[in-house]
C-alpha positions as CSV (number, residue, x, y, z in Angstrom):
1,M,-68.6,48.8,32.8
2,T,-68.2,45.8,30.5
3,A,-64.8,44.4,29.7
4,V,-64.3,42.8,26.3
5,V,-62.0,39.8,26.4
6,E,-60.5,38.9,23.1
7,K,-59.0,35.5,22.4
8,P,-55.4,35.5,21.5
9,A,-54.6,34.9,18.0
10,V,-53.6,31.3,17.2
11,S,-50.2,31.0,15.6
12,R,-50.4,29.3,12.3
13,T,-47.4,27.9,10.3
14,R,-47.5,27.2,6.6
15,D,-46.7,23.6,5.8
16,E,-45.3,24.2,2.3
17,P,-44.4,21.1,0.3
18,G,-40.7,20.3,0.7
19,G,-40.2,23.1,3.3
20,S,-38.7,20.8,5.9
21,F,-36.3,19.3,3.4
22,R,-35.2,22.7,2.2
23,A,-34.6,23.8,5.7
24,V,-32.6,20.7,6.5
25,F,-30.6,21.1,3.4
26,A,-29.9,24.8,4.2
27,L,-28.8,23.9,7.7
28,A,-26.6,21.1,6.4
29,L,-24.8,23.5,4.1
30,F,-24.3,25.9,7.0
31,E,-22.9,23.1,9.2
32,S,-20.8,21.7,6.4
33,R,-19.1,25.1,6.0
34,R,-18.5,25.4,9.7
35,L,-17.2,21.8,10.0
36,L,-14.7,22.1,7.1
37,T,-13.4,25.4,8.6
38,R,-12.9,24.1,12.1
39,I,-9.3,24.3,13.3
40,P,-9.0,20.6,14.1
41,V,-10.4,19.6,10.7
42,L,-8.2,22.1,8.8
43,L,-5.1,20.9,10.6
44,A,-6.0,17.3,10.0
45,F,-6.4,17.9,6.3
46,A,-3.2,19.9,6.1
47,V,-1.2,17.1,7.8
48,Y,-3.0,14.5,5.6
49,L,-2.2,16.4,2.4
50,G,1.4,17.3,3.5
51,W,2.1,13.7,4.3
52,T,0.6,12.5,1.1
53,V,2.7,14.9,-1.0
54,W,5.9,14.2,0.9
55,R,5.4,10.4,0.5
56,A,4.6,10.6,-3.2
57,G,7.4,9.0,-5.2
58,R,9.4,8.0,-2.1
59,D,8.6,4.3,-2.3
60,G,11.6,2.1,-2.5
61,D,10.8,0.6,-5.9
62,G,9.6,3.6,-7.9
63,Y,7.4,1.7,-10.3
64,P,4.0,1.4,-8.4
65,A,1.6,-1.5,-8.6
66,L,-1.8,0.0,-8.3
67,Q,-3.2,-2.9,-6.4
68,D,-0.9,-1.9,-3.6
69,V,-1.4,1.9,-4.1
70,D,-5.1,1.7,-3.3
71,R,-4.4,0.2,0.1
72,A,-1.8,3.0,0.8
73,T,-4.7,5.5,0.8
74,Q,-6.4,4.0,3.8
75,S,-4.4,4.9,7.0
76,A,-4.0,8.7,6.7
77,P,-7.7,9.5,6.5
78,M,-8.1,8.1,10.1
79,L,-6.5,11.4,11.3
80,V,-9.2,13.3,9.5
81,G,-11.8,11.0,10.9
82,L,-10.8,11.7,14.5
83,A,-10.8,15.5,13.8
84,V,-14.3,15.2,12.3
85,L,-15.5,13.1,15.2
86,L,-14.4,15.8,17.7
87,S,-15.8,18.7,15.6
88,V,-19.2,17.1,14.8
89,N,-19.7,16.2,18.4
90,H,-18.8,19.8,19.4
91,A,-21.2,21.2,16.8
92,A,-24.1,19.0,17.9
93,L,-23.7,20.2,21.5
94,R,-23.4,23.8,20.6
95,S,-26.9,24.8,21.7
96,R,-26.5,23.0,25.0
97,R,-23.1,24.5,25.6
98,H,-24.4,28.1,24.8
99,G,-27.7,27.6,26.7
100,T,-29.8,28.2,23.6
101,E,-31.5,24.8,23.5
102,R,-34.8,26.2,24.7
103,H,-34.9,28.7,21.8
104,F,-34.9,25.9,19.3
105,A,-38.2,24.6,20.7
106,V,-40.1,27.4,19.0
107,L,-38.6,26.6,15.6
108,V,-40.4,24.6,12.9
109,L,-37.4,22.3,12.5
110,P,-37.3,19.7,15.2
111,Q,-34.3,18.3,16.9
112,W,-34.0,15.2,14.9
113,C,-34.0,17.2,11.6
114,R,-31.1,19.2,13.0
115,T,-29.4,15.9,13.7
116,V,-29.9,14.9,10.1
117,A,-28.3,18.2,9.0
118,H,-25.2,17.5,11.2
119,A,-25.1,14.0,9.6
120,L,-25.1,15.5,6.1
121,S,-22.2,17.8,7.1
122,V,-20.2,14.6,7.8
123,V,-21.0,13.4,4.3
124,A,-19.4,16.6,3.0
125,A,-16.2,15.9,4.9
126,A,-16.2,12.3,3.6
127,L,-16.6,13.6,0.0
128,L,-13.7,15.9,0.4
129,T,-11.6,13.0,1.7
130,A,-12.7,11.0,-1.4
131,V,-11.3,13.8,-3.6
132,C,-8.0,13.6,-1.7
133,V,-7.9,9.8,-2.1
134,A,-8.7,10.1,-5.8
135,G,-5.9,12.6,-6.2
136,Q,-3.4,10.5,-4.4
137,F,-4.3,7.4,-6.4
138,G,-4.5,9.2,-9.7
139,R,-1.0,10.7,-9.2
140,E,0.5,7.2,-8.8
141,A,-1.6,5.8,-11.6
142,L,-0.1,8.4,-14.0
143,R,3.5,7.8,-13.0
144,P,5.6,6.1,-15.7
145,G,5.8,2.4,-15.2
146,A,2.6,2.0,-13.2
147,I,1.0,-1.3,-13.7
148,G,-2.1,-3.2,-12.4
149,H,-5.4,-1.7,-11.4
150,G,-6.8,-0.5,-8.1
151,S,-10.0,-1.6,-6.3
152,V,-12.9,0.8,-5.8
153,G,-13.7,-1.0,-2.6
154,E,-10.2,-0.3,-1.3
155,L,-10.3,3.3,-2.3
156,L,-13.6,3.8,-0.5
157,V,-12.1,2.8,2.9
158,G,-10.6,6.2,3.6
159,P,-13.8,8.3,3.0
160,L,-15.9,5.7,4.8
161,T,-13.6,5.9,7.8
162,V,-14.2,9.6,8.0
163,L,-17.9,9.1,7.6
164,L,-17.9,6.4,10.3
165,C,-15.9,8.5,12.8
166,G,-18.1,11.6,12.2
167,L,-21.3,9.7,12.7
168,L,-19.9,8.1,15.8
169,G,-19.3,11.6,17.3
170,L,-22.8,12.6,16.4
171,L,-24.3,9.5,18.1
172,A,-22.1,10.2,21.2
173,A,-23.5,13.8,21.3
174,A,-27.1,12.3,21.3
175,L,-26.3,9.8,24.0
176,V,-24.0,11.8,26.3
177,R,-24.7,15.5,26.6
178,S,-21.2,16.3,27.6
179,A,-18.3,17.9,25.7
180,L,-15.9,15.5,27.4
181,A,-17.3,12.5,25.6
182,A,-15.6,13.1,22.2
183,P,-12.1,13.7,23.6
184,L,-12.4,10.6,25.7
185,M,-13.6,8.7,22.7
186,I,-10.7,9.9,20.6
187,V,-8.2,8.7,23.3
188,F,-10.0,5.4,23.4
189,C,-9.9,5.1,19.6
190,L,-6.2,5.9,19.5
191,F,-5.5,3.4,22.2
192,L,-7.6,0.8,20.3
193,F,-5.8,1.5,17.0
194,M,-2.3,1.2,18.6
195,F,-3.1,-1.8,20.9
196,L,-4.9,-3.7,18.2
197,S,-2.7,-2.8,15.3
198,G,-1.6,-6.4,15.2
199,V,-5.2,-7.5,14.6
200,G,-5.3,-5.4,11.4
201,T,-2.3,-7.1,10.0
202,G,-3.1,-10.7,11.1
203,D,-4.9,-13.3,9.2
204,G,-8.0,-13.9,11.3
205,W,-11.5,-12.8,10.4
206,E,-11.6,-10.3,13.3
207,R,-9.2,-8.0,11.6
208,W,-11.9,-7.1,9.1
209,L,-13.8,-5.4,11.9
210,M,-11.2,-2.6,11.9
211,P,-11.7,0.3,9.4
212,A,-8.4,-0.1,7.7
213,V,-7.0,-3.6,7.3
214,G,-3.3,-3.7,6.6
215,E,-1.1,-6.7,5.6
216,A,1.9,-8.1,7.2
217,S,3.6,-8.8,3.9
218,S,5.2,-6.5,1.4
219,N,4.5,-8.9,-1.4
220,T,3.0,-7.6,-4.6
221,L,0.5,-10.1,-6.0
222,P,-1.5,-10.2,-9.2
223,S,-4.9,-8.7,-8.5
224,D,-6.8,-11.9,-8.9
225,L,-4.7,-13.7,-6.3
226,M,-5.0,-11.1,-3.5
227,G,-8.2,-12.4,-2.0
228,R,-9.1,-9.2,-0.1
229,P,-12.9,-8.8,0.2
230,A,-12.7,-5.1,-0.5
231,A,-16.2,-4.7,-1.8
232,W,-17.7,-6.5,1.2
233,H,-15.6,-4.5,3.6
234,A,-16.7,-1.2,2.0
235,L,-20.4,-2.4,2.4
236,Y,-19.7,-3.2,6.0
237,L,-18.2,0.2,6.8
238,A,-21.0,2.0,4.9
239,G,-23.6,0.0,6.7
240,L,-22.0,0.6,10.1
241,G,-21.7,4.3,9.5
242,L,-25.3,4.6,8.4
243,T,-26.4,2.6,11.4
244,L,-24.6,5.0,13.8
245,G,-26.1,8.0,12.0
246,L,-29.6,6.7,12.0
247,L,-29.4,5.7,15.6
248,A,-28.4,9.3,16.4
249,V,-31.5,10.5,14.5
250,L,-33.7,8.0,16.4
251,V,-32.3,9.1,19.8
252,A,-33.0,12.7,18.8
253,G,-36.7,11.8,18.3
254,G,-36.9,10.9,14.7
255,R,-39.4,8.0,14.9
256,R,-40.8,8.3,11.3
257,P,-41.2,5.0,9.4
258,A,-38.6,6.0,6.8
259,V,-36.0,6.5,9.6
260,L,-36.9,3.2,11.2
261,A,-36.7,1.4,7.9
262,G,-33.4,3.0,7.1
263,A,-31.9,1.9,10.4
264,A,-33.1,-1.6,9.8
265,G,-31.7,-1.6,6.3
266,A,-28.3,-0.1,7.4
267,L,-28.1,-2.8,10.1
268,A,-28.8,-5.4,7.5
269,M,-26.0,-4.0,5.3
270,T,-23.6,-4.1,8.2
271,L,-24.4,-7.7,9.0
272,V,-24.2,-8.9,5.3
273,G,-20.9,-7.1,4.7
274,G,-19.5,-8.3,8.0
275,V,-20.4,-11.9,7.4
276,A,-19.3,-11.9,3.8
277,Q,-15.9,-10.3,4.4
278,S,-15.1,-13.0,7.0
279,A,-15.7,-15.9,4.7
280,G,-12.0,-16.5,4.1
281,D,-10.3,-17.7,0.9
282,S,-12.4,-19.8,-1.5
283,P,-11.1,-23.2,-2.8
284,E,-10.8,-21.7,-6.3
285,L,-8.5,-18.9,-4.9
286,V,-6.3,-21.4,-3.1
287,K,-5.9,-23.5,-6.2
288,A,-5.1,-20.4,-8.3
289,R,-2.4,-19.3,-5.8
290,E,-0.9,-22.8,-5.8
291,R,-0.8,-22.8,-9.6
292,A,0.8,-19.4,-9.9
293,T,3.4,-20.3,-7.3
294,V,4.3,-23.9,-8.4
295,H,3.5,-23.8,-12.1
296,P,3.6,-20.1,-13.2
297,E,4.2,-21.1,-16.8
298,Q,0.5,-22.2,-16.9
299,V,-0.8,-18.7,-16.4
300,Q,2.0,-16.6,-18.0
301,A,2.5,-15.1,-21.4
302,C,6.0,-15.3,-22.9
303,V,7.7,-13.1,-25.5
304,R,11.1,-13.3,-27.1
305,R,13.6,-10.4,-27.4
306,D,17.0,-10.8,-29.0
307,G,17.0,-14.6,-28.5
308,S,16.0,-14.5,-24.8
309,T,12.5,-15.4,-23.5
310,Y,10.6,-13.3,-21.0
311,C,7.5,-14.7,-19.2
312,A,5.3,-12.5,-17.1
313,F,2.0,-12.7,-15.3
314,P,-1.0,-10.9,-16.8
315,G,-0.6,-7.2,-16.4
316,W,3.1,-7.2,-16.2
317,G,3.8,-7.2,-19.9
318,P,5.1,-3.6,-19.8
319,R,7.9,-4.7,-17.5
320,V,9.5,-6.9,-20.3
321,A,11.3,-4.0,-21.9
322,D,12.9,-3.1,-18.5
323,W,14.0,-6.7,-17.9
324,A,15.4,-7.1,-21.4
325,G,17.4,-3.9,-21.0
326,V,19.1,-5.2,-17.8
327,V,19.8,-8.5,-19.4
328,D,21.4,-6.9,-22.5
329,R,23.6,-4.6,-20.3
330,V,24.8,-7.5,-18.1
331,R,25.6,-9.7,-21.2
332,S,27.5,-6.8,-22.8
333,L,30.1,-6.9,-20.0
334,A,30.5,-10.7,-20.0
335,G,33.2,-12.6,-21.9
336,G,33.4,-16.0,-23.5
337,G,30.2,-17.8,-24.3
338,A,28.3,-15.8,-21.7
339,H,28.4,-12.8,-23.9
340,E,26.0,-14.4,-26.3
341,Q,24.1,-16.7,-23.9
342,D,20.3,-16.5,-24.2
343,V,18.4,-16.7,-20.9
344,V,14.8,-17.3,-19.8
345,V,13.5,-14.7,-17.5
346,R,10.5,-15.9,-15.5
347,Q,8.4,-13.9,-13.1
348,R,7.8,-15.8,-9.9
349,V,5.9,-15.1,-6.7
350,E,5.1,-16.9,-3.5
351,A,1.3,-16.5,-3.5
352,R,0.2,-19.6,-1.4
353,Y,0.0,-17.5,1.8
354,G,-1.6,-14.5,0.1
355,L,-0.6,-11.2,1.6
356,S,-0.4,-12.5,5.1
357,G,3.2,-13.7,4.9
358,D,6.5,-13.3,3.0
359,G,7.5,-16.7,1.5
360,A,11.0,-17.0,0.1
361,L,11.5,-18.1,-3.5
362,M,13.8,-21.1,-3.9
363,P,16.5,-20.9,-6.6
364,L,15.7,-22.7,-9.8
365,E,17.9,-25.5,-11.2
366,R,16.8,-25.0,-14.8
367,P,19.6,-24.1,-17.1
368,H,19.9,-20.3,-17.8
369,E,16.5,-19.5,-16.2
370,V,16.4,-16.4,-14.1
371,T,13.8,-15.3,-11.5
372,V,12.4,-11.8,-11.5
373,G,9.8,-10.7,-8.9
374,T,6.7,-8.7,-9.1
375,R,8.3,-5.5,-7.8
376,W,10.6,-3.3,-9.9
377,G,12.7,-0.2,-9.5
378,G,15.1,0.9,-6.8
379,N,17.0,-2.0,-5.2
380,R,15.1,-4.5,-7.3
381,V,17.1,-3.6,-10.4
382,P,20.6,-4.5,-9.1
383,E,19.2,-7.6,-7.3
384,F,17.8,-8.8,-10.7
385,S,21.1,-7.9,-12.4
386,A,23.0,-10.0,-9.8
387,A,20.7,-12.9,-10.5
388,V,21.3,-12.6,-14.3
389,A,25.1,-12.4,-13.8
390,G,25.0,-15.5,-11.5
391,V,23.2,-17.6,-14.1
392,L,25.6,-16.5,-16.9
393,I,28.6,-17.6,-14.8
394,A,27.3,-20.7,-13.0
395,G,24.7,-21.9,-15.4
396,D,21.6,-21.9,-13.1
397,E,20.4,-20.2,-10.0
398,K,21.0,-23.1,-7.6
399,A,24.7,-23.2,-8.6
400,A,25.0,-19.5,-8.6
401,T,23.8,-19.2,-5.0
402,S,26.5,-21.7,-4.0
403,I,29.4,-19.6,-5.3
404,C,31.8,-18.9,-2.5
405,D,35.1,-18.1,-4.3
406,G,36.7,-15.5,-6.5
407,R,34.0,-15.8,-9.1
408,I,32.0,-13.3,-7.1
409,V,34.3,-10.6,-8.5
410,P,33.3,-11.0,-12.2
411,L,29.7,-11.8,-11.1
412,M,29.4,-8.5,-9.2
413,W,31.2,-6.7,-12.0
414,L,28.5,-7.8,-14.4
415,A,25.8,-6.9,-11.9
416,V,26.9,-3.3,-11.2
417,G,29.6,-2.4,-13.7
418,W,27.1,-1.1,-16.3
419,E,25.3,1.3,-13.8
420,S,25.9,5.0,-14.0
421,D,27.0,4.9,-10.3
422,P,28.4,1.4,-9.7
423,L,29.3,2.0,-6.1
424,D,25.8,3.2,-5.3
425,A,24.4,0.1,-7.0
426,L,26.8,-2.1,-4.9
427,R,25.6,-0.4,-1.7
428,R,22.0,-0.9,-2.6
429,V,22.4,-4.6,-3.5
430,R,24.2,-5.5,-0.2
431,L,22.2,-6.3,2.8
432,D,24.0,-3.9,5.1
433,D,24.2,-1.1,2.6
434,S,28.0,-1.1,2.8
435,I,30.8,-1.0,0.2
436,T,33.5,-2.4,2.5
437,G,34.0,-5.6,4.3
438,S,32.0,-8.8,3.9
439,A,28.3,-8.8,3.3
440,M,25.3,-10.6,1.8
441,V,24.3,-9.8,-1.7
442,L,20.5,-9.8,-2.3
443,Q,18.8,-11.5,-5.2
444,P,15.2,-12.3,-6.0
445,T,15.9,-15.8,-4.6
446,S,18.6,-16.8,-2.1
447,G,21.5,-14.3,-1.6
448,L,25.2,-14.5,-2.2
449,S,28.0,-14.3,0.3
450,M,30.7,-11.8,-0.5
451,T,34.0,-11.7,1.5
452,E,36.1,-8.7,2.5
453,A,38.8,-9.7,0.1
454,Q,36.4,-10.0,-2.8
455,T,34.9,-6.6,-2.0
456,E,38.4,-5.1,-2.1
457,V,39.2,-6.6,-5.5
458,L,35.8,-5.5,-6.9
459,R,36.3,-1.9,-5.5
460,A,39.7,-1.7,-7.2
461,L,38.2,-3.0,-10.5
462,L,35.4,-0.4,-10.3
463,D,37.9,2.4,-9.7
464,L,39.3,1.7,-13.2
465,P,37.8,3.4,-16.3
466,R,34.9,1.3,-17.4
467,G,36.3,0.4,-20.8
468,E,39.7,-0.7,-19.3
469,A,38.0,-2.7,-16.6
470,G,35.7,-4.4,-19.1
471,A,38.6,-5.3,-21.3
472,R,40.5,-6.9,-18.5
473,V,37.5,-9.0,-17.4
474,K,36.8,-10.3,-20.9
475,D,40.5,-11.1,-21.6
476,R,40.7,-13.2,-18.5
477,W,37.1,-14.5,-18.5
478,A,37.9,-18.2,-18.5
479,E,40.3,-18.0,-15.6
480,L,38.1,-15.6,-13.6
481,T,35.1,-17.8,-13.8
482,A,36.9,-21.1,-13.1
483,P,35.6,-22.8,-9.9
484,K,37.7,-22.4,-6.7
485,V,39.5,-19.3,-8.0
486,T,40.5,-17.1,-5.0
487,A,40.1,-13.4,-4.6
488,A,43.9,-13.0,-4.6
489,R,44.2,-14.9,-7.9
490,A,41.4,-12.8,-9.4
491,A,43.3,-9.7,-8.4
492,E,46.4,-11.1,-10.0
493,L,44.6,-11.9,-13.2
494,L,43.1,-8.4,-13.4
495,D,46.4,-6.8,-12.6
496,L,45.1,-5.3,-9.4
497,P,46.7,-5.0,-5.9
498,A,46.4,-8.1,-3.8
499,P,43.6,-7.9,-1.2
500,E,44.4,-7.6,2.4
501,G,41.1,-8.7,3.9
502,E,39.9,-12.2,4.8
503,D,38.7,-14.4,2.0
504,K,36.6,-16.9,3.9
505,C,33.0,-17.3,3.1
506,D,30.3,-17.7,5.8
């Protein structure tokens, strides 16, 4: 009997053009859907969106400068990035966790291609973050009174942070085949962010190694004076993220020339961006900051309204109408020559230290010249109003900040008497947010000292009907604005009860 032995059929696979790419793309879509519907990612986006909506319009000034708004979009995406890190790492280890890794060996798609698909799912999360960032920035840009312009480099930090975190989780899955690696990495990142938060707001080059770089100052500077290497930092983050992703592909077995070339190019991007962002301020920027601080008139445009002159930095022209409205209202309450006195309103900023420090503005000694800052709205309005009132009474800012007598009463009447809620404006312009006792009154430059007795007289004056109070102030204007007048004398001139509190300035 003869046995016929047949050779087993050889399995053949069709290598269709573009087949691998279509398979990777299909797997990337599947992993993207799974990633964006994971509980940690959904919660992170919910918290991110909730925080963004809750914070919208709650800034103290109310009139945003877009060169500050773009930086405000950078910190919240870190939460999304950590959630993506955990979820991508968990997805990349799914086959090992479920014991199905051996089944993938019979598939046409090798492991490194599956790693590429996971990397593309991180891109989807970064793009969704970019949409959220664009919405946050766009909402502020459409608010009435918004000025300036944002930086694309600054706006890219949030999405690139998510990309960086996700690809870091993917690389961790390729190097450490354990589900504990990602949680430990998140704890380490949180510790690093909290412990090194001071690095991100310092002034050294090393702060630019962090994903989001904050500033210690709350100053608002013209865009050309900020000196933040936003474009180079975005290149650094993009290069670092690509480097991590391509390293994960290499570890997974992707040794193709395109992958090796891409890894080399990504590393070059990281080095170029990292070195360029650490260069520091150029001599031209230092000179421009000095000129804007010491000689702002050289870079400002001035316009005249109703006899007064308003000088602003480029981009702040729309603010002139707001400043002029405050000046007109303050002058309308003044008596004597102050009622018709023209002033020069000059925008000033301390830019020599950039955004790394808050430098105080010194009072001017130029007659009838008033300082206004680069921020507007909220408490900035009564502060500017107090500065205008001080110049109308004392003649210049230097003399106004030295007032330590009963002239504070008519000064503060001019500053807050025109407001719809004078007591609320008084509270907002005082350092301790009080309407009783002694306190410091804030201004764009040095503040004023207000005694308890002066506060009592002003409160009594504000309790009167506005028309009656304004008439009393104008009738006794010369006596009320005479040097060395006491709070008790001011109360007598205004036909108000004598104050009981102390009338001694600090």
